[in-house]
N, C-alpha and C positions, 0 to 999 in steps of 0.2 A: 564214117559210120563205125568202123572198127575201133578207132580211138575213143569214140563216145561210149561204146560198150565197155571198153577197158576202164574208163573213168567211172561208169556206173558200178562195176564190180568192185573197184577199189574203195569207193565210198561206202558201199554196203559192208564190205569186209572190215573196214575200220570201225563202223558202228557196232557190229556184233562182237568184234574182238576187244574193243576198248571199253565200251559202255555197258557190258553185261558181266558184272563181277560174279565170282563164285559165292556160294551162300555160306556164311560163317554161322557158328552157334555160340551163343553166350548163355551160360548157366549162372543164375544168381541164387546164393544161399543166405538166409537170414538167421543169425544167432539170437534166437528169441526165447531160449529156455535155459534156466539154471537148474541142472539136474542133480547136483550133489547134496542139496539141502543147506548149502553154505550161503554166503552173502552175495546177492546179485548186485550189479552196478546200480548207481542211484537213478539214472535217467530211465525213460521209457524204452522198451525194446522195439526193434532189434538193436542190440548194443554193438554188434559187429556185422559187417556185410562182406561176403566173399563172392567173387566172380571167376568163372572159368571161360576163357575166350580162345577159340582156335583160329581167329582172324582169317578164316577161309583158306588157310594154308595147312594141309595135313602135315603133322610132325612139328608144328610150332604152336604150343599151347601155353597161354599166360594165365597163371593163377594169381589173383590179387586179393589181399585181406586189408580191410579198412576199419579203423577204430572210430567209426562214424558216430556211435552213440555213447561213447565214454565221456567222463567229465572229471575235472580236477586232476588228482594224481593217479587215477585209475589207468592201468597199463596192461598190455598183452604180454604174457610170459611165453606162450608157445602156441602152436597150431598143429592140429591133427587132421589128416584127410585120407581118402582111400582111392583105389584105382580098380579097374576091371579085374575080376578074379582070374581071367585068362592071361593077364600081363604080369611081368615080374618087376616089382618096384625098383629093385637093384639095377635092372637094365635101363629103366627110365632115367635114373640118376647118372648111370654110366654113359648114356647117350648125350650128355652135356646139358648144362643149364646156366642161366645168368640171373642175377638178382638186381632189383632196382627199387625206387620208391623214396618218399620223403622220410621214411625210416628204413634203414638198410644195414642194421648192425645185428648179424646173425652169429650165434654161438655154435650151432651145429645143425646139419640137415641129415636126418637119418631115414633109411628106407629098408623095409623088410616086410614080407607078407604077414599080415595079422599078428603084429608084434607089440605095438605101442598102445598102452592103456592110458586113457584120460581119467584122472581121479582114482586110478587103481582098479576100477570095477566098471567102467563105462565101455565095455567091449574092447575090441582090438582094432587098431588102425594100421595102415600100410606106411604112412609117412608121419614124421614128427619134426617140426622145425622149432628150435629153441632160440629165443631172442635175448639180447644182452641189455644190460644197463637200466632196466625198468623205465625205459624212455619211449616205448611204443605207446604214446598217449593219444588223446582225443584229436581227431582231424588228420592223423597221419595214416599212411598206407605203405604196404610192402608187397612187392610182386616177384614171382619167380617164373621164368620161362623155360620150359622143357623142349628139347630139340629132337626127340626120338622120332624117326620116320614112322609113319602110319598112325601116330598119336592124334586123338581128337578130343574135343571138350567132353563129349559123351562118355569117354573112358573114365572120367572122374565122378560120374553119377552113380556111385556105389556106396552102400552103408557099411557101418562097422558090424562086427560079428560078436556073438556071445555076450551081449550086454545084459546086465541085470537091472539097469536103470532107465528103461524105456528105449526108444529107438525103433528101427535103425536110424542112426544119424549119419549124415554125409560128412560132417566136420565137427570138431570140438576145439575149445580153446580155454586156457587158464588165464584169468584176469586178476591182477593184484591191486592192492590199495582200495578195496571196496569198503563200504560201511561208513558210519559217522566219524570214526577215528582214523580212517584210512589204514587200518590194521588187518582188515579182512581180505578174503579172496573168494572168487566164485568160479565154478566150472560151467562154461556155456556150450550149448550144442545147437547145430543147425539141422533141423529135420530134413529127411530125404524127400522133400517135395518142392524142389527147385522150380523157378520159373525159367522158361526157355525163350530167348528173344532172337530169332533170326532176322537179319537186316532185309529190307525190301529188295527184290530183284526185278529189273525192268521186264515188262511183259513182252513176249515176242511180237504180238500184234502191234503194240505201240512202236517197237523198234522198226518194224516193216513200214509203218506209215511215215515215220520220220525219215527213214532211208529213201522211200519213194519220193517224198517231198523235196529232199536235197538233190536227188538225181534229176527230178523235173526242173528244178531251178538251174542246175548245171546245163541241161539241154536247152532251156529257154535262153540262157545267156549266150550259148554257142550260136544259136540262130540269129540273135541280135548282132553278134560280131560279124556274121557272114553278110548281113545287110549293109 
Protein backbone atom coordinates (compact mmCIF):
# COMPACT_ATOMS: atom_id res chain seq x y z
CA UNK A 1 0.00 0.00 0.00
CA UNK A 2 2.82 2.35 0.89
CA UNK A 3 4.53 1.81 -2.47
CA UNK A 4 1.23 2.43 -4.24
CA UNK A 5 0.77 5.80 -2.48
CA UNK A 6 4.33 6.82 -3.39
CA UNK A 7 3.62 5.94 -7.03
CA UNK A 8 0.44 8.06 -6.96
CA UNK A 9 2.35 11.01 -5.53
CA UNK A 10 5.12 10.73 -8.13
CA UNK A 11 2.68 10.65 -11.07
CA UNK A 12 0.78 13.69 -9.78
CA UNK A 13 4.00 15.63 -9.16
CA UNK A 14 5.24 14.92 -12.67
CA UNK A 15 1.96 16.05 -14.21
CA UNK A 16 1.92 19.33 -12.34
CA UNK A 17 5.65 20.01 -12.62
CA UNK A 18 6.10 19.24 -16.30
CA UNK A 19 2.80 19.88 -18.04
CA UNK A 20 1.89 23.21 -16.47
CA UNK A 21 4.12 25.88 -18.07
CA UNK A 22 4.48 29.47 -16.89
CA UNK A 23 2.50 32.07 -18.77
CA UNK A 24 4.45 34.13 -21.30
CA UNK A 25 3.38 37.43 -22.83
CA UNK A 26 3.69 38.31 -26.51
CA UNK A 27 3.10 41.91 -27.57
CA UNK A 28 2.59 42.61 -31.28
CA UNK A 29 3.00 46.08 -32.81
CA UNK A 30 1.93 47.04 -36.33
CA UNK A 31 3.69 49.83 -38.25
CA UNK A 32 0.68 51.15 -40.14
CA UNK A 33 1.27 54.93 -40.11
CA UNK A 34 3.60 57.15 -42.15
CA UNK A 35 3.81 60.20 -39.86
CA UNK A 36 6.30 62.54 -41.59
CA UNK A 37 4.33 63.39 -44.72
CA UNK A 38 6.96 61.65 -46.87
CA UNK A 39 6.55 58.62 -49.15
CA UNK A 40 5.06 55.50 -47.59
CA UNK A 41 5.98 52.00 -48.84
CA UNK A 42 4.07 50.79 -51.91
CA UNK A 43 2.12 47.90 -50.44
CA UNK A 44 -0.78 47.89 -47.97
CA UNK A 45 -0.10 48.47 -44.28
CA UNK A 46 1.08 47.24 -41.90
CA UNK A 47 4.46 47.52 -43.61
CA UNK A 48 6.45 46.25 -40.61
CA UNK A 49 5.56 44.08 -37.65
CA UNK A 50 7.32 43.84 -34.29
CA UNK A 51 6.85 41.40 -31.43
CA UNK A 52 8.04 41.45 -27.83
CA UNK A 53 8.15 38.00 -26.21
CA UNK A 54 9.32 37.16 -22.70
CA UNK A 55 9.05 33.37 -23.32
CA UNK A 56 7.70 32.82 -19.79
CA UNK A 57 11.19 33.51 -18.43
CA UNK A 58 11.66 36.72 -16.46
CA UNK A 59 14.81 38.48 -17.63
CA UNK A 60 14.90 36.96 -21.12
CA UNK A 61 12.96 39.19 -23.55
CA UNK A 62 13.11 38.87 -27.35
CA UNK A 63 12.23 41.80 -29.60
CA UNK A 64 11.75 40.92 -33.28
CA UNK A 65 11.27 43.31 -36.21
CA UNK A 66 9.96 41.91 -39.51
CA UNK A 67 9.93 43.58 -42.94
CA UNK A 68 6.73 41.70 -43.65
CA UNK A 69 4.99 44.30 -45.84
CA UNK A 70 7.85 45.86 -47.81
CA UNK A 71 8.45 45.26 -51.52
CA UNK A 72 11.16 45.68 -54.12
CA UNK A 73 14.18 47.65 -52.88
CA UNK A 74 12.39 49.06 -49.85
CA UNK A 75 14.51 48.48 -46.74
CA UNK A 76 14.61 49.25 -43.02
CA UNK A 77 17.24 51.78 -41.97
CA UNK A 78 16.68 51.90 -38.20
CA UNK A 79 14.37 50.98 -35.34
CA UNK A 80 13.27 53.07 -32.34
CA UNK A 81 11.49 51.78 -29.23
CA UNK A 82 10.90 52.51 -25.54
CA UNK A 83 11.01 50.95 -22.11
CA UNK A 84 9.30 51.43 -18.75
CA UNK A 85 10.09 54.90 -17.41
CA UNK A 86 11.25 53.37 -14.12
CA UNK A 87 14.02 51.42 -15.91
CA UNK A 88 17.37 52.64 -17.22
CA UNK A 89 17.93 51.72 -20.92
CA UNK A 90 21.69 51.79 -20.38
CA UNK A 91 21.36 49.11 -17.69
CA UNK A 92 19.28 46.97 -20.07
CA UNK A 93 22.09 47.05 -22.64
CA UNK A 94 24.73 46.48 -19.95
CA UNK A 95 22.80 43.43 -18.75
CA UNK A 96 23.75 41.68 -21.96
CA UNK A 97 22.10 40.99 -25.31
CA UNK A 98 22.38 38.81 -28.41
CA UNK A 99 21.15 39.39 -31.97
CA UNK A 100 19.87 36.99 -34.63
CA UNK A 101 17.66 36.78 -37.70
CA UNK A 102 17.69 36.40 -41.46
CA UNK A 103 19.05 39.95 -41.43
CA UNK A 104 21.66 40.56 -38.74
CA UNK A 105 23.93 43.37 -39.90
CA UNK A 106 23.84 46.11 -37.26
CA UNK A 107 25.77 49.37 -37.37
CA UNK A 108 24.97 50.50 -33.82
CA UNK A 109 22.71 49.80 -30.83
CA UNK A 110 22.16 52.96 -28.77
CA UNK A 111 20.38 53.37 -25.43
CA UNK A 112 19.61 56.48 -23.38
CA UNK A 113 16.42 57.70 -21.70
CA UNK A 114 14.27 59.95 -23.96
CA UNK A 115 17.12 60.73 -26.35
CA UNK A 116 16.58 59.49 -29.92
CA UNK A 117 14.25 61.30 -32.30
CA UNK A 118 12.61 59.72 -35.33
CA UNK A 119 12.42 62.23 -38.20
CA UNK A 120 13.81 64.87 -35.83
CA UNK A 121 10.40 65.69 -34.35
CA UNK A 122 8.54 62.46 -33.60
CA UNK A 123 9.13 62.61 -29.87
CA UNK A 124 11.97 60.88 -28.08
CA UNK A 125 12.73 57.17 -27.75
CA UNK A 126 14.98 55.18 -25.38
CA UNK A 127 16.57 52.83 -27.94
CA UNK A 128 17.81 53.24 -31.50
CA UNK A 129 19.20 50.43 -33.67
CA UNK A 130 20.87 51.39 -36.97
CA UNK A 131 21.12 48.77 -39.71
CA UNK A 132 23.83 48.41 -42.38
CA UNK A 133 23.94 47.93 -46.14
CA UNK A 134 20.36 48.87 -47.11
CA UNK A 135 19.67 45.14 -47.23
CA UNK A 136 16.98 44.71 -44.56
CA UNK A 137 14.37 44.05 -47.23
CA UNK A 138 11.04 42.28 -47.68
CA UNK A 139 10.59 38.98 -45.85
CA UNK A 140 13.62 39.39 -43.57
CA UNK A 141 13.60 39.78 -39.80
CA UNK A 142 15.96 40.86 -37.02
CA UNK A 143 15.74 39.99 -33.33
CA UNK A 144 17.52 41.14 -30.20
CA UNK A 145 17.36 39.30 -26.88
CA UNK A 146 17.89 41.21 -23.63
CA UNK A 147 19.04 39.27 -20.57
CA UNK A 148 18.42 41.70 -17.70
CA UNK A 149 16.98 40.02 -14.59
CA UNK A 150 13.35 41.02 -13.82
CA UNK A 151 12.75 42.27 -17.40
CA UNK A 152 9.38 41.36 -18.98
CA UNK A 153 7.63 41.98 -22.29
CA UNK A 154 5.28 44.50 -20.64
CA UNK A 155 8.29 46.70 -19.84
CA UNK A 156 8.43 47.63 -23.54
CA UNK A 157 4.77 48.73 -23.75
CA UNK A 158 5.57 52.44 -23.40
CA UNK A 159 5.19 55.33 -25.82
CA UNK A 160 7.53 58.09 -26.95
CA UNK A 161 7.43 61.52 -25.31
CA UNK A 162 7.12 65.12 -26.56
CA UNK A 163 5.91 64.22 -30.05
CA UNK A 164 4.43 66.92 -32.28
CA UNK A 165 3.37 64.39 -34.93
CA UNK A 166 0.76 62.31 -33.18
CA UNK A 167 1.20 59.39 -30.87
CA UNK A 168 2.18 58.25 -28.43
CA UNK A 169 3.93 55.61 -30.52
CA UNK A 170 5.45 52.43 -29.14
CA UNK A 171 7.98 52.15 -31.98
CA UNK A 172 9.17 53.93 -35.13
CA UNK A 173 11.32 53.09 -38.14
CA UNK A 174 12.85 54.78 -41.18
CA UNK A 175 12.32 52.93 -44.48
CA UNK A 176 14.33 53.75 -47.61
CA UNK A 177 13.84 53.29 -51.37
CA UNK A 178 10.11 54.08 -51.33
CA UNK A 179 8.17 55.64 -54.20
CA UNK A 180 8.03 54.96 -57.94
CA UNK A 181 11.72 55.76 -58.52
CA UNK A 182 12.97 54.08 -55.31
CA UNK A 183 14.50 57.42 -54.30
CA UNK A 184 12.07 58.31 -51.51
CA UNK A 185 11.90 57.34 -47.86
CA UNK A 186 9.23 57.23 -45.18
CA UNK A 187 9.00 57.35 -41.40
CA UNK A 188 6.73 54.65 -40.00
CA UNK A 189 5.20 54.34 -36.54
CA UNK A 190 3.46 51.65 -34.52
CA UNK A 191 0.69 53.06 -32.29
CA UNK A 192 0.66 52.14 -28.63
CA UNK A 193 -2.29 49.75 -28.94
CA UNK A 194 -0.51 46.44 -29.12
CA UNK A 195 -2.25 43.10 -29.06
CA UNK A 196 -1.32 40.83 -26.17
CA UNK A 197 -1.33 37.07 -26.73
CA UNK A 198 -0.64 34.84 -23.71
CA UNK A 199 -0.32 31.13 -24.53
CA UNK A 200 -2.91 28.71 -23.09
CA UNK A 201 -2.24 27.23 -19.66
CA UNK A 202 -3.72 23.82 -18.71
CA UNK A 203 -6.62 24.14 -16.28
CA UNK A 204 -6.03 22.65 -12.79
CA UNK A 205 -9.26 20.64 -12.98
CA UNK A 206 -8.16 19.03 -16.25
CA UNK A 207 -4.78 18.18 -14.77
CA UNK A 208 -6.40 16.60 -11.71
CA UNK A 209 -8.68 14.44 -13.85
CA UNK A 210 -5.78 13.29 -15.97
CA UNK A 211 -3.67 12.58 -12.92
CA UNK A 212 -6.47 10.63 -11.24
CA UNK A 213 -7.00 8.56 -14.38
CA UNK A 214 -3.34 7.60 -14.64
CA UNK A 215 -3.17 6.80 -10.95
CA UNK A 216 -6.25 4.60 -11.32
CA UNK A 217 -4.70 2.77 -14.24
CA UNK A 218 -1.54 2.20 -12.22
CA UNK A 219 -3.60 0.75 -9.37
CA UNK A 220 -5.61 -1.46 -11.72
CA UNK A 221 -2.43 -2.80 -13.28
CA UNK A 222 -1.00 -3.57 -9.85
CA UNK A 223 -4.07 -5.60 -8.88
CA UNK A 224 -3.87 -7.64 -12.06
CA UNK A 225 -0.24 -8.45 -11.40
CA UNK A 226 -1.13 -9.74 -7.91
CA UNK A 227 -3.71 -12.10 -9.38
